[in-house]
C-alpha positions as CSV (number, residue, x, y, z in Angstrom):
1,M,12.5,-23.2,-227.7
2,G,12.7,-26.7,-226.0
3,G,10.4,-28.0,-228.7
4,G,10.7,-31.6,-228.5
5,A,10.6,-31.6,-224.8
6,A,7.9,-29.7,-224.6
7,A,6.0,-32.2,-227.1
8,A,7.2,-35.1,-224.9
9,W,5.8,-33.7,-221.8
10,R,2.4,-32.9,-223.5
11,A,2.5,-36.5,-224.7
12,D,3.1,-37.9,-221.2
13,K,0.0,-35.9,-219.9
14,E,-2.4,-37.5,-222.5
15,P,-3.0,-40.6,-220.3
16,F,-3.9,-38.4,-217.5
17,R,-6.1,-36.3,-219.6
18,H,-8.3,-39.4,-221.0
19,G,-7.0,-42.1,-219.1
20,A,-9.4,-44.2,-216.7
21,G,-10.3,-42.8,-213.5
22,R,-9.3,-39.0,-214.6
23,T,-12.6,-38.3,-216.0
24,R,-13.6,-35.9,-213.2
25,R,-10.4,-33.9,-213.3
26,A,-10.8,-33.7,-217.1
27,R,-14.2,-32.2,-216.7
28,R,-13.2,-29.9,-213.9
29,R,-14.0,-26.2,-214.4
30,H,-11.5,-24.0,-216.0
31,F,-10.3,-21.7,-213.2
32,P,-7.9,-18.8,-213.4
33,G,-4.1,-19.9,-213.0
34,D,-4.8,-23.7,-214.2
35,D,-2.8,-22.5,-217.1
36,F,0.1,-21.2,-215.5
37,I,0.4,-24.2,-213.0
38,E,0.3,-26.3,-216.3
39,E,3.0,-24.1,-217.8
40,A,5.2,-24.4,-214.5
41,K,5.2,-28.3,-215.0
42,M,5.8,-28.2,-218.4
43,W,8.7,-25.8,-218.5
44,R,10.3,-27.7,-215.2
45,A,10.2,-31.0,-217.7
46,V,11.6,-29.0,-220.5
47,A,14.7,-27.8,-218.2
48,S,15.1,-31.4,-217.0
49,V,15.4,-32.5,-220.6
50,L,17.8,-29.5,-221.7
51,L,20.1,-30.3,-218.9
52,R,20.3,-33.9,-219.9
53,A,21.0,-33.0,-223.4
54,K,24.5,-33.6,-225.2
55,V,26.0,-31.9,-227.8
56,P,28.7,-33.1,-230.3
57,G,32.3,-33.4,-228.4
58,G,30.3,-34.9,-225.3
59,R,29.9,-31.3,-223.7
60,A,26.6,-30.9,-221.8
61,C,24.2,-28.1,-223.4
62,C,24.1,-25.1,-221.0
63,L,21.5,-22.2,-221.1
64,L,22.6,-18.8,-221.4
65,P,22.3,-16.5,-218.4
66,A,19.0,-14.9,-218.0
67,Q,18.9,-10.8,-218.6
68,K,18.4,-8.7,-215.2
69,G,14.8,-8.8,-214.3
70,R,13.8,-11.5,-216.5
71,S,13.1,-15.4,-216.1
72,L,14.3,-18.1,-218.5
73,V,10.7,-19.6,-218.1
74,A,9.2,-19.0,-221.5
75,G,11.1,-15.9,-221.6
76,T,8.6,-14.2,-219.3
77,T,9.5,-11.1,-217.2
78,R,9.1,-11.0,-213.3
79,H,6.4,-8.6,-213.9
80,R,4.2,-10.9,-216.2
81,R,4.7,-13.4,-213.6
82,R,3.0,-10.9,-211.0
83,D,0.1,-10.5,-213.7
84,I,-1.6,-13.9,-213.5
85,A,-5.4,-13.6,-212.8
86,A,-7.2,-14.6,-209.8
87,G,-4.5,-16.4,-207.8
88,G,-1.3,-14.8,-208.3
89,L,-0.1,-18.3,-209.1
90,R,3.7,-18.1,-210.1
91,A,6.0,-20.9,-211.6
92,A,9.3,-21.7,-209.6
93,R,12.4,-20.0,-210.7
94,P,14.8,-22.9,-211.3
95,L,17.9,-21.1,-212.6
96,S,17.8,-18.2,-209.9
97,M,17.6,-20.9,-207.5
98,N,21.0,-22.5,-208.3
99,P,23.3,-19.3,-208.2
100,G,26.9,-19.6,-208.7
101,I,29.6,-17.1,-207.2
102,Q,32.4,-15.7,-209.0
103,K,34.1,-13.6,-206.3
104,V,33.8,-13.0,-202.8
105,E,35.5,-10.1,-200.5
106,A,35.2,-7.8,-197.7
107,L,34.5,-4.2,-197.5
108,D,34.2,-1.3,-195.5
109,A,37.0,-2.4,-192.9
110,G,35.5,-5.8,-192.8
111,H,31.9,-4.3,-191.9
112,F,30.3,-5.7,-195.3
113,V,30.8,-9.0,-197.5
114,R,30.5,-8.3,-201.1
115,V,29.3,-11.3,-203.3
116,E,29.6,-11.0,-206.9
117,W,27.5,-13.5,-208.9
118,E,28.1,-15.4,-212.2
119,D,25.4,-13.4,-213.8
120,G,27.1,-10.4,-213.4
121,S,25.2,-9.1,-210.4
122,E,26.2,-8.3,-207.0
123,S,25.1,-8.6,-203.3
124,R,26.4,-6.7,-200.3
125,Y,25.6,-8.5,-196.7
126,P,26.2,-6.6,-193.5
127,C,28.6,-8.8,-191.1
128,V,26.5,-8.4,-188.1
129,W,23.5,-10.0,-189.9
130,L,25.7,-12.8,-191.4
131,R,27.2,-13.5,-187.7
132,D,23.5,-13.3,-186.4
133,N,22.6,-15.9,-188.9
134,C,25.2,-18.4,-188.7
135,Q,24.0,-21.7,-189.8
136,C,26.3,-23.8,-187.5
137,P,24.9,-26.3,-185.2
138,H,26.1,-24.1,-182.1
139,C,24.2,-21.0,-183.5
140,F,21.1,-22.9,-185.5
141,L,18.8,-25.5,-184.4
142,R,18.2,-27.0,-187.6
143,S,15.5,-29.6,-186.5
144,A,13.4,-26.5,-185.1
145,R,14.7,-23.9,-188.0
146,A,15.4,-21.4,-185.2
147,R,18.3,-19.2,-184.0
148,R,20.2,-20.9,-181.0
149,L,22.6,-18.0,-180.9
150,V,21.4,-15.6,-177.9
151,F,21.2,-12.1,-178.5
152,E,23.8,-11.1,-175.9
153,D,26.6,-12.8,-177.3
154,L,26.0,-11.0,-180.7
155,D,28.8,-8.0,-181.3
156,V,26.8,-5.5,-183.3
157,N,29.9,-3.9,-184.4
158,I,31.7,-7.0,-185.5
159,V,34.1,-7.4,-188.6
160,V,35.2,-10.5,-190.8
161,K,38.4,-11.8,-190.0
162,E,38.7,-14.1,-193.4
163,V,36.1,-14.5,-196.0
164,A,37.0,-17.3,-198.7
165,L,35.2,-18.8,-201.6
166,A,34.8,-22.1,-200.4
167,D,33.5,-23.4,-204.0
168,R,31.2,-21.8,-206.3
169,K,28.2,-22.5,-204.2
170,K,29.2,-21.7,-200.7
171,I,31.5,-19.0,-198.8
172,S,33.2,-19.3,-195.5
173,I,34.0,-16.9,-193.0
174,T,36.1,-16.9,-190.0
175,W,35.4,-14.1,-187.2
176,P,37.8,-12.7,-184.7
177,D,36.9,-14.9,-182.0
178,E,37.9,-18.1,-184.7
179,H,34.2,-19.1,-184.7
180,A,33.8,-20.2,-188.6
181,S,30.7,-19.9,-190.6
182,E,29.6,-21.3,-194.0
183,Y,26.8,-20.0,-196.1
184,E,25.4,-21.4,-199.2
185,A,24.8,-19.5,-202.4
186,E,21.4,-20.2,-203.0
187,W,20.6,-19.1,-199.3
188,L,22.4,-15.7,-199.6
189,K,20.8,-15.3,-203.0
190,K,17.5,-15.4,-201.5
191,R,18.2,-12.8,-198.9
192,C,20.1,-10.2,-201.0
193,F,19.3,-6.9,-199.7
194,S,18.8,-5.3,-202.9
195,E,15.5,-3.3,-203.5
196,E,14.2,-5.8,-206.2
197,A,15.4,-9.0,-203.9
198,R,13.7,-7.9,-201.2
199,A,10.4,-6.8,-203.0
200,E,10.6,-10.5,-204.6
201,M,11.0,-12.0,-201.4
202,R,7.8,-10.1,-199.6
203,E,5.9,-11.2,-202.6
204,D,7.0,-14.7,-201.9
205,L,6.2,-14.7,-198.2
206,F,3.1,-12.5,-198.1
207,L,1.4,-12.6,-201.5
208,P,0.7,-8.9,-201.3
209,E,-0.8,-8.2,-204.6
210,R,-4.6,-7.0,-204.3
211,Q,-7.2,-7.1,-207.1
212,Y,-9.8,-4.4,-206.4
213,W,-13.4,-4.7,-207.8
214,G,-16.6,-2.9,-207.3
215,S,-20.4,-3.8,-208.8
216,D,-18.4,-5.8,-211.7
217,L,-17.1,-8.2,-209.5
218,Q,-17.1,-11.7,-211.4
219,L,-17.3,-13.9,-208.3
220,P,-14.9,-16.6,-207.9
221,K,-16.1,-20.1,-207.7
222,I,-14.7,-23.3,-206.8
223,P,-16.4,-26.8,-205.8
224,F,-16.2,-27.7,-202.2
225,E,-14.9,-31.1,-202.9
226,E,-12.2,-30.3,-204.8
227,V,-11.0,-27.8,-202.1
228,M,-11.3,-30.5,-199.8
229,Y,-9.7,-33.4,-201.6
230,N,-7.3,-31.6,-204.2
231,D,-4.2,-29.7,-203.2
232,E,-4.0,-27.6,-206.4
233,S,-7.6,-26.5,-205.9
234,A,-7.1,-25.4,-202.5
235,Y,-4.1,-23.6,-203.6
236,K,-5.9,-21.8,-206.0
237,W,-8.7,-20.8,-203.5
238,L,-6.6,-19.6,-201.0
239,C,-4.2,-17.5,-203.3
240,T,-7.8,-16.1,-204.7
241,L,-9.0,-15.1,-201.5
242,K,-5.8,-13.4,-200.6
243,K,-5.6,-11.6,-203.9
244,V,-9.5,-11.1,-204.7
245,G,-10.9,-10.9,-200.9
246,I,-13.8,-13.5,-201.6
247,V,-14.3,-16.8,-202.9
248,L,-17.5,-19.1,-203.2
249,L,-17.2,-22.7,-202.8
250,T,-20.2,-24.7,-204.0
251,G,-21.8,-28.0,-203.7
252,A,-21.1,-28.6,-199.8
253,A,-23.9,-30.7,-198.1
254,A,-26.7,-28.5,-196.7
255,R,-26.1,-29.4,-193.0
256,Q,-24.1,-28.1,-190.2
257,G,-20.7,-29.3,-189.7
258,E,-19.1,-28.6,-193.3
259,L,-17.3,-25.6,-191.9
260,V,-15.5,-27.6,-189.4
261,K,-14.3,-29.9,-192.0
262,L,-13.2,-26.8,-193.9
263,G,-11.3,-25.7,-190.9
264,H,-9.6,-28.9,-190.5
265,R,-8.4,-28.6,-194.2
266,I,-6.5,-25.2,-193.6
267,G,-5.6,-26.2,-189.7
268,F,-8.1,-24.9,-187.4
269,L,-10.9,-22.4,-186.8
270,R,-11.1,-19.3,-184.7
271,L,-13.0,-19.6,-181.1
272,T,-14.9,-16.7,-180.3
273,F,-17.7,-15.6,-177.8
274,Y,-20.1,-17.0,-180.1
275,G,-18.6,-20.5,-180.2
276,P,-16.4,-22.3,-182.8
277,T,-19.2,-22.0,-185.1
278,W,-22.6,-20.0,-185.0
279,Q,-26.0,-20.3,-186.4
280,V,-27.3,-17.2,-188.4
281,Q,-31.4,-17.5,-188.2
282,D,-34.1,-15.6,-186.8
283,K,-34.0,-15.9,-183.0
284,A,-36.5,-14.7,-180.2
285,D,-34.3,-12.1,-178.0
286,A,-31.4,-12.3,-180.3
287,N,-28.1,-11.3,-178.7
288,N,-26.9,-10.2,-182.3
289,V,-28.5,-8.4,-184.8
290,A,-27.5,-10.9,-187.4
291,Y,-30.0,-13.1,-185.7
292,T,-32.7,-11.1,-186.9
293,T,-34.8,-10.9,-190.3
294,G,-33.8,-7.2,-190.5
295,K,-31.5,-5.6,-193.0
296,L,-27.8,-5.6,-192.1
297,C,-25.9,-2.6,-193.3
298,F,-22.2,-3.1,-194.5
299,H,-20.0,-4.1,-191.6
300,T,-16.7,-6.1,-190.7
301,D,-17.3,-8.9,-187.7
302,Y,-15.5,-8.4,-184.5
303,P,-14.0,-4.9,-184.5
304,V,-14.5,-5.2,-180.5
305,L,-11.8,-7.7,-180.6
306,Q,-8.4,-6.6,-180.3
307,H,-7.2,-8.8,-183.3
308,P,-10.4,-9.5,-185.3
309,P,-10.6,-12.9,-187.1
310,G,-9.0,-12.4,-190.8
311,V,-11.3,-14.8,-192.6
312,Q,-15.0,-15.3,-192.5
313,L,-16.8,-18.5,-193.7
314,L,-20.6,-18.3,-194.1
315,H,-22.3,-21.7,-195.2
316,C,-26.0,-21.5,-196.6
317,I,-28.0,-24.4,-195.1
318,K,-31.5,-23.0,-195.9
319,Q,-32.5,-20.0,-197.8
320,T,-35.7,-17.8,-198.0
321,A,-37.6,-17.5,-201.0
322,A,-38.1,-13.6,-200.9
323,G,-35.0,-11.3,-199.5
324,G,-32.1,-12.3,-197.8
325,E,-29.8,-11.3,-200.7
326,S,-26.1,-10.8,-199.7
327,E,-24.2,-7.8,-200.4
328,V,-20.6,-7.2,-200.6
329,V,-18.1,-4.4,-201.2
330,D,-14.2,-4.2,-201.6
331,G,-13.4,-1.8,-198.4
332,F,-9.8,-1.4,-199.8
333,N,-11.0,-0.1,-203.0
334,V,-13.6,2.2,-201.6
335,S,-10.6,3.7,-198.9
336,N,-8.7,4.3,-202.1
337,K,-11.3,6.2,-203.7
338,L,-12.0,8.1,-200.3
339,K,-8.3,9.0,-199.9
340,K,-8.3,10.7,-203.5
341,Q,-11.6,12.1,-203.0
342,N,-11.2,13.5,-199.6
343,P,-7.9,13.0,-198.1
344,Q,-8.8,14.8,-194.9
345,A,-11.8,12.5,-194.3
346,Y,-9.3,9.6,-195.0
347,Q,-7.1,11.0,-192.2
348,I,-9.7,11.2,-189.6
349,L,-10.9,7.8,-190.2
350,S,-7.6,6.2,-190.2
351,S,-6.2,8.4,-186.9
352,T,-9.5,8.3,-184.8
353,A,-9.9,5.8,-182.1
354,V,-13.3,4.4,-182.3
355,D,-14.9,2.7,-179.3
356,Y,-16.8,-0.8,-179.8
357,T,-18.7,-2.6,-177.2
358,D,-20.2,-6.3,-176.9
359,V,-22.2,-7.4,-173.9
360,G,-24.0,-10.4,-173.6
361,V,-24.2,-14.5,-173.0
362,D,-23.5,-17.2,-175.7
363,Y,-20.6,-19.7,-175.8
364,C,-20.0,-18.0,-172.4
365,D,-21.0,-14.7,-170.7
366,F,-18.9,-11.8,-172.2
367,A,-18.3,-8.1,-172.0
368,V,-15.9,-7.1,-174.6
369,Q,-14.5,-3.4,-175.2
370,N,-11.9,-2.2,-177.7
371,K,-10.7,0.8,-179.8
372,Q,-10.2,0.8,-183.2
373,R,-9.5,3.1,-186.0
374,I,-12.2,2.6,-188.8
375,I,-9.3,2.2,-191.3
376,D,-6.0,0.8,-190.1
377,V,-3.0,2.0,-192.4
378,D,0.5,0.8,-192.5
379,S,3.4,3.2,-192.7
380,R,3.1,4.1,-196.3
381,G,-0.7,5.3,-195.2
382,Q,-2.0,2.2,-197.1
383,A,-5.4,0.4,-195.6
384,V,-4.5,-2.8,-194.1
385,R,-7.7,-3.5,-192.4
386,I,-11.2,-2.1,-192.1
387,N,-12.9,-1.8,-188.7
388,Y,-16.3,-0.6,-189.0
389,N,-19.4,-2.1,-187.4
390,N,-22.2,0.2,-186.9
391,A,-24.2,-2.1,-184.7
392,T,-21.5,-2.6,-182.1
393,R,-20.0,1.0,-182.2
394,D,-20.2,2.1,-178.6
395,T,-22.1,5.3,-177.2
396,V,-19.0,6.0,-175.4
397,F,-16.9,8.2,-177.7
398,D,-13.7,9.0,-175.9
399,I,-12.6,12.3,-178.3
400,P,-12.9,16.0,-177.8
401,A,-16.5,17.2,-178.5
402,E,-15.3,19.6,-181.4
403,K,-13.9,16.6,-183.0
404,V,-17.2,14.5,-182.9
405,R,-19.0,16.3,-186.0
406,P,-16.1,16.0,-188.4
407,F,-15.9,12.3,-187.5
408,Y,-19.4,11.7,-188.4
409,A,-19.1,13.9,-191.7
410,A,-15.9,11.6,-192.8
411,L,-17.7,8.3,-191.7
412,K,-20.8,9.3,-193.4
413,E,-19.0,10.1,-196.6
414,F,-17.4,6.8,-196.4
415,N,-20.6,5.0,-195.9
416,D,-22.1,6.5,-198.8
417,L,-19.3,5.2,-200.9
418,L,-19.6,1.7,-199.5
419,N,-23.3,1.9,-200.4
420,S,-22.9,3.1,-203.9
421,T,-24.2,1.0,-206.8
422,E,-20.6,1.7,-208.5
423,H,-18.8,-0.3,-205.4
424,K,-21.1,-3.0,-203.9
425,F,-21.9,-6.5,-205.3
426,T,-25.1,-8.2,-204.5
427,Y,-25.7,-12.1,-204.7
428,K,-28.2,-14.8,-203.3
429,L,-26.7,-17.7,-201.4
430,E,-28.0,-21.1,-202.4
431,P,-28.1,-24.1,-200.0
432,G,-24.9,-25.7,-200.1
433,D,-22.7,-22.4,-201.0
434,I,-19.9,-21.4,-198.8
435,V,-19.0,-18.1,-199.2
436,T,-15.5,-17.5,-197.8
437,F,-14.1,-13.7,-197.5
438,D,-11.5,-11.5,-196.2
439,N,-13.0,-9.9,-192.9
440,W,-10.2,-7.3,-192.8
441,R,-11.1,-5.9,-196.3
442,V,-14.4,-7.2,-197.5
443,L,-17.4,-5.5,-195.7
444,H,-20.8,-7.6,-196.0
445,G,-24.3,-6.8,-195.4
446,R,-27.9,-8.6,-195.8
447,Q,-31.1,-7.6,-197.2
448,S,-34.2,-7.9,-194.9
449,Y,-36.6,-11.1,-195.4
450,P,-39.8,-11.9,-194.1
451,S,-40.1,-13.4,-190.7
452,G,-42.3,-16.4,-190.0
453,S,-43.3,-19.0,-187.4
454,E,-40.2,-21.3,-188.7
455,V,-37.1,-20.6,-189.6
456,T,-36.7,-19.9,-193.3
457,R,-33.2,-18.9,-193.6
458,H,-30.2,-20.4,-192.0
459,L,-26.6,-20.0,-192.3
460,E,-23.5,-21.5,-190.2
461,G,-20.7,-19.0,-189.8
462,A,-17.2,-19.5,-188.7
463,Y,-13.8,-17.6,-188.4
464,A,-10.5,-18.3,-189.2
465,D,-7.3,-16.2,-188.4
466,W,-4.9,-15.0,-191.4
467,D,-2.0,-16.7,-189.6
468,V,-3.4,-20.1,-189.9
469,V,-4.7,-19.5,-193.6
470,M,-1.4,-18.0,-195.1
471,S,0.4,-20.8,-193.2
472,R,-1.7,-23.5,-195.1
473,L,-1.3,-21.3,-198.4
474,R,2.5,-21.6,-198.2
475,L,2.4,-25.3,-197.4
476,L,0.5,-25.8,-200.4
477,R,2.3,-23.6,-202.6
478,K,5.4,-25.5,-201.6
479,R,3.4,-28.9,-202.4
480,V,1.8,-27.8,-205.8
481,L,4.4,-25.5,-207.3
482,N,7.4,-27.7,-205.6
483,R,8.9,-24.5,-204.0
484,D,10.3,-23.5,-200.9
């Protein structure tokens, strides 16, 4: 299909592959998802050529409608698009984003509007939702992309007075108070209330897909400079971070300040009581167990905060010759194992509020106190955040005495799973490495190393919130994949 157009596209790519000034990009390390970005670009070019093609008689060549659940992009299914390795990179859906409307009508005494699409599918829209989301200047401030209509003025029992098909790309509605609203077909199609459409929208907005791992982790690696100056590489980094939970950036300068640059790349870093960045090294009278040479057991950082940092960044500036290896474990993978192995233990850890405390002086003086469940779950009982730090778990434990021992037994079983050779992955940072990981999912630890008269191991650390990271990911996706 489209062989000539595809060949032309490949020919156009040759100067980029071999031309002057492109050598570094041509030699760039192949990363999971590269092929898919290239495929997406190719098929956009193919579609462009086909749409311009003519057939005898002067009629424009047109493409047949896609079968339900399938894409016309290289005949791939929606499920195959989800199965792209380490990064979840997906091509734009050019045809589904240009829907045509066949018919529109009011249903259920005007409480619903039914749209029949040219591809044979249909969508039902509640009228209260349509009125709430009127896109006219009186109801919607386009410059801020925000609703102007105040909720007090919304009639939750509203029905349509009249609905009409303005053209194949737009419907118009007149409401009982004579207010008029228009809705573009593409806008409506994206917001269809069908289960399949809502699942696809969730996937587009939040990238919920996860790739679980254990000791077999193939640690994803991307050059630091590429992330800093190449949008495709930055997009792959953040997609992989969201999906796998950990990515190693290599080749940064072995000096303080690189994390500040990385923070600017995504937006900004999270300020905590330990400062915008903090230095992990052996310190006298350490105010944190990380600032010693001892072993650090698996933990997530800062469960003592009501909203723990979502992403942690650790930059290796100096590394000890002996010891100091880093260890990580996929907390969601282990939580799933615990849930199958001992549902009662899972229930205890996902329902018991544990006290955490942190008191000291650093960026400023602090006295922080909070309660967290070891395993935070969503409405379906799936783990969405791990809050486990044995060092800052308080001596105060606000539960009935008879529930204490069952809690310890459950936590012991969870901790044993974390430390099993089947689940943990061990590696050693080199100067210039920056490990970035999901602090809500990946628990990290460190093997002990010898102390000395001089600092032999030095990491600089920083945090970022998932809100900031996901914001940058969406902006990069729009830029790289040319989609909204």
